[in-house]
N, C-alpha and C positions, 0 to 999 in steps of 0.2 A: 418870200422866196420866189425864184423864177422857175416856173414849171411849164413844161411843154406837153401837150396832149396830142398824141399821134392818132388820128382818126376822129372825125367830127360827125360821127353817127350818133345814135341815141345815147349810148353810154358816155362817149367822149364829150359830147356837147353838154349834157347835163352835168357831168362831173367837172368839166372845165369851168362852166358858168358858176357853179356853186363854190368851187375853190377860189375863184376870183372874188366872190362875195365874202369870203373869209379874209380877204386882204392880200392874197398872193397875186403875183403877175402871171397871167396865163396866156400862152399862145396855142391856139388850136390849129393843128395842121391837117390838111387833107389833100389828096392828089386830085380830087374832083374839082376842076375849075368852076363848074356850074355851082357847086355847093358853096365854095369859098366866096365867089362873086355874090351869091345871094345873101350870105351872112354879112358880108361887108356892106351890102345895100340895106341891111336891116331886116332881111326876110329870113325867118326861121324855117328850115326845111322839114321839120317834124312838128307834130302837134303834141304838146305836153303842157298842161295847165300851169301858168306862171313862168314858164321858161323864157318867153319873149321879153317879159319885163326885166328879169334878172340880167339877161344878155344886154339889153339896152342900157340899164343902169351902170353896169360894169364897163361897158365900152365907153360910155360918157365919162367915167371916172378914170379911164386910162389903164384899167387893170386887165382888160380882156381884148385880145386882137386875134386875127386870123391870118393864115399863111398857106401858100401852096408849096413852099419850099421849107424843109426842116433844118437845113444845115446851119444857118445863122442862129435861129432860136435855140437849137440843141447845144451849140457851142458855148452859150452863156447860161445854160440851164443847170440848176441844182438837181432837179428830178425830171425824168422823162417817163410819162405813162404811155403804154401801148394799149390802145383801145380800138383796134381794128377788128373787122369781122372774122368769126371762126365758124362759117357755115358747115353743115353736114356735107362731107365729101361724097360726090356722086359715086355710086357703085357699092361702097362698103359701109357708109354711115359714120365713119370716123370724122372727127373735127378736122377741117381743112386749115392747116397752120401756115400755109404759104405766105399769107399776108403778114403774119406775126414775124416769121423769119426774115422776110424782106425788109420790114420796118426795122428790125433789130440790127441788121447789117448796115442800113443807112444811118441809124443812130450812132452806132459804134464808130463809123467813119468820121463822124462830125464832133463827137464829145471832146472836151478839153478839160483836163483836171478830173478830180473825183466826181463821179456821177452815179446816181441811183437810177436804174431802169426798172420800172414797175409794170408787171403784166396785170392790166385791168380787164383785158379780154378774158372770156371764159376759155380756159385751156386745159387739156388733159394733164393728168399727173405725169411729171417728168419734163414738162415743157421748160420750166425754169432751169433745170439741169442742162438741157440742150442749148438754151440761150447762153448759159455760162460757158459751155464747151466752145460754142461759136466765138464768143468774145476772147477766150483764152488762146484758142488756136489761130484764129484769123486776125485778131487785133491784140496781140500780146503786150503791146506798149500802152494800152488803154486801162485806166483804173475805174472799173465798172463793177457795181454790185447789183445783183438781180433779186428783186423782191416780188412776191406774189401778193396781190391785194384785190381779191375778187369783189365784184359789185353785187349788191342785193337790192337793186332798185325795182320797184313795181311801176310798170307803165301806168300813167294816170295819177300817180302819187310820188313821182320820182324826186321832186324837190324836197318834200317832207322826209322821205326816206333817207336822202343824203344828209340833210341837216339834223335829223333826229333819229339816227340809226339805232337798231337793237345792239349792234356790235360792229366793230371795224376789224376785220381779220387781216393780219399781216404776216406773211410767211418769210421770215428771215431770222437768222441767228447771229448775223454779223453786227457788232456793236456800232460801227459807223452808220450802217443803214438804219438800224433801230433809232438812233438819234435823229437822223434826217426825217424818218417817217413820223416820229413823234412831233416834230416841228410842223410837218405838213398838216397834221390833224390836230394841232394844239387847240384851235378854237372849239373843236368838238370835245376834246379831252377835258377842257375847262368846264364844259357843260355835263361832265360825268358820263359821256358816251364811252363805253368800255373798249379800249384797244386790246385786242387779243393777239399776242405774238406767239407764233408756233413755227415748226419746220415748214419749209417751202412746199414740200410734197403734201404735207397735211393740209396746208391752206388751199392748195389746188383741189384736193379731194373734198374739202368742206363745201365748196360751191356746188359741185355735182351732187353730193349727198343731200344737201338741203333741197335743191330743186327736184331731185328724184323722190324724196320723201313727200313733198307737197303734191307732186303729180300723182303719187300713189294714193294719197289721201283723197284727192278729187276722184280718182278712179274707184276707190272703195265706196264712196257715197253714191256714185252713179250706179254701181252694181246693187247697192241697197235699194236705190230708187226703183230699179227694175223689179226687185222682189216685192217692194211695197205695192207696185201696180198689180201684181199677181194675187196678193193676199189681202188687199184692201187696207193697207196701212198708209200712213202719211210720212213721207221722207223728211219733210221739214220738221215735224215733231220728233222724229227719230234723231235727226241731227242735233236738235236742241237738247234732247235728253242725254245723248252721249257727250255732247260738247260741254255740258255742265260739269263733267268729270275733268278736273284740272290736269289729269294725266293725258287727256286727249285734246281738250281745247276746242273752241267753236270755229276757228279759222279754217278755210278751205273745205268746208263741209256743206257746200251748196251744190245740189244736184243740177246738172245741165247737159249741154250737148258735147261735153268733152273739152279738154284743155287744148290751147293753141298758143300762138305768140312766138316771140323770138327766142325764148329760153327753154321752156319745158320740153318741147318736141326734140330739139337737137341735143339738149343736155342729157336727157334720159337715154337717147340712142348712143351718144358718145360714151356715157358711163357703161352701158351694156357692152360696147365694143372693147373698151379698155379692160373690163373685167374678163372678157373672153380671151383677150390677148395674154392676160396674166394667169390663165387657167383657174380663174376664180369666178365662175359665172354667177350673175345676179338674177336668179329666176323670178323674184318678185318684180323687178323692174322690167325684165323681158316681157312678162305677162302684162304689166301696166301699159307698156307701149302697144302691145297687140290689142288689148281691150279698148284703149282710147281710139285707135284707128277704126276699129269696128263700131265704136260708139257713134262716131260722126255719120257713118253710113246708116246706122240704125235710126238716127234722128230723121234722115230723109225718108225712111220707110214709115216712120211715125206720122209724118205729114201726109204721105200717101194714104195711110190707113184712115186718117181723119177725114179724107175726101172720098170715103166709101171704097177705098182700095184702087182708085184709078184717077190719075191727074191728067190724062191725055186730053188736050184741048181746053184745059182749065187754066184760069189765071190765078197764080199764087203770089201774094204780096209779102215780101220779106222785110221785116223791120230790124235793121241792124246788121252790119257786115263785119266789122272789126272783131278781133278775138275777145275784146273786153271793151267797156266804155272808157271814155276820156283818153283815147289814143286813136291815131289813124293807121295803126299797124295791122296789116292783113296777113302777116306771115302765119301759115298753118291755121288760119281761122276756120272754125267749124262750118261757117256759112259757105265756104268754097265747096266742100264735099256735099253738103245738104242741097245746095243749088244745082250742082252737077247731077245729083240723083233725080231731082225734079225735072231737069231738062231732058235727061235720059228717058224719063217716063212720059215725055211729050207735053209737059206743062209750058205755059208762057209765064215767065217769071219777071215780076216788077220789084225793084229794090229801092230802099232808101236808108242812108246812114248819115248822121250829122257831119262826120269828118273823113270817113273811109272810102268814099266813092271814087276819088281820083286814083288812089292806090289799087282799088278793086278792078279797075278797067283792064289792067294787064293780066288779071288772074281769072276773071269770070268769063263765061261763055256769052251767048247772045241774050243778054238780059236788058230790060228797060229800066233806066234810072229815073227816079222821081224826085220831086222837090220837097215833099213832106209826107207823113204817114197817110194823110187823107187822100192825097192825089193817087197814090198807088193802090189804095183800098177800093177805089171806084170800080165796080164790076167784078171784084175778086171773089173767087170761090173759097178762099181761105186766107187768113192772116197768120203769119208765122213770126213770133217774136224770138229773135236769135241773140241779140245783144241788148243788155239792160241799161241803155242810155236813160238819163233822167227824163228826157222828154217823152219817153214811152211809158213812164210810170203813172201818168195821169191822162190816159187817152180818153177822148170823148166818145164813149160807146153808143150814146144816143145818136150822135152824128154818124158814127161808123155804120150803124145799123141801116141808115138810109142810103149809104153808099155801096155797101157790099152786095154781091149777088147772092152769096150764101153766108150766113152768119156763123163762121167757124173761126175760133182763135186757138192756135197751137202755141202755148206759152212754154218755150224751152228753158226759161229762167225762173219760172214760178213767181212772177212778180205780183199777180193779182189773187185776192181771195175768190174762191169759186162763186160765191153768191153775188159778188159785185159784177161779174161778167154775165152770169146766167140770167140775172134779173132784167137784162136788156135784150134777152132772147137769143144770146149766142150759145153755141155749143163750145164748151171750154175743155181743151185737152192739155193738162199740165204734165209735169214730169214727176213720177213717183208719188202722185196724189190721186185720189179718186176724182174723176170727172163727174159732172152732174149725172150723166147717163150711168156711169159705174155705180154711183151712190144709190140711184133708184134700183138698179139691178140687185145690189147688195141687200137693200131693205126688203125687196121682194123675196130673195132667197132666205133671209132670216125669217120672214113671215111664213114662208112655205115650210121651212124646217120646224117651226114651232107647231104648225098644224099637224105635221106628220109625227112629231115626237110623242112617245107614249107618256102618259101621266103616271107618276109613281105615287 
């Protein structure tokens, strides 16, 4: 099949490369001259494990090319995917659909013969209906069917997610479009990946509902973590205990500094706004959004507390900037809010991230960028582990102890066992677990209570 992918950002580039790997001919289109020039020169503008190899292989095979102009590729296409950005609109939080509508009008002007136009971008319920209205009213002579096909790619594991999906959601009831979309995903269907066809509006809502539920699950375990710290329980063990229940499952039950990234923050907000517009408010998701915003600021206060309540004039070393490992995505990363809180408190902040520092430079304030964890640790009053990159999972604490000014580790991802850190002389502050200091205090309280309890 000849397929055009409008938008060569994260979703468009990954989807286009993987579809080319299935044997289709893909043209990825983008208005950014710099982005297309880089791709044609063999440079991948985003970091995603394995993506550069797939792009190179399919370019060499003649199945994948890039273009700044959509007219010619669209004219010969069987299917056109819209994978442009839908950021939160300034002022009201609704998804900004201006790029989607602009792309749709350009597509319609160029199509020849029957063409399926697919919304791959995350769009609010009813967007497909609006596209259909635009096509019918403004381009009545064009034979176009609109399909919703939301993406469920995890950054850092997007190639695997595309090629081995849990499900492929397709919003259309039109027989011709169903036949075309079956052919697009035939390689996956042969591998028994379930194609789930439903109404277009249902498909659009599935994407938002899925992301909102996962965001809510993360927020739930973060609140449990706060309670664990107050009562002396271990959130990791609580998560394991409830995750063993098949009705709950163990995914997205890792306490941390709050969710970020390109999807959860804007999708939860967009769902809240859509629900309000339809007089069906979603109180759980409204609360989830508010708690997550507060969570990031609370992690900044946690670092300050670990530094005896004052960071003014102190050096804080931040390990990890991106919202998750194996990506260079800094969108709504918790590190941004945490670092701002530390800067506001008068700290000098030194940072290191394996992939995210270039993207971070436009988002962070006056911080110092280092070349590795040990460089930024030198003379630090505290180390703060924000993103759980693999290279942070086996830090040399013996070496770190000789570098830092004050041996304090605030682990916002709960990577390390308490004993492993404290045996090197570090004060260890995890999330939702007892620190070594808390454990000693708890034992002292238990011992004191036993002495004071009456004997029966």
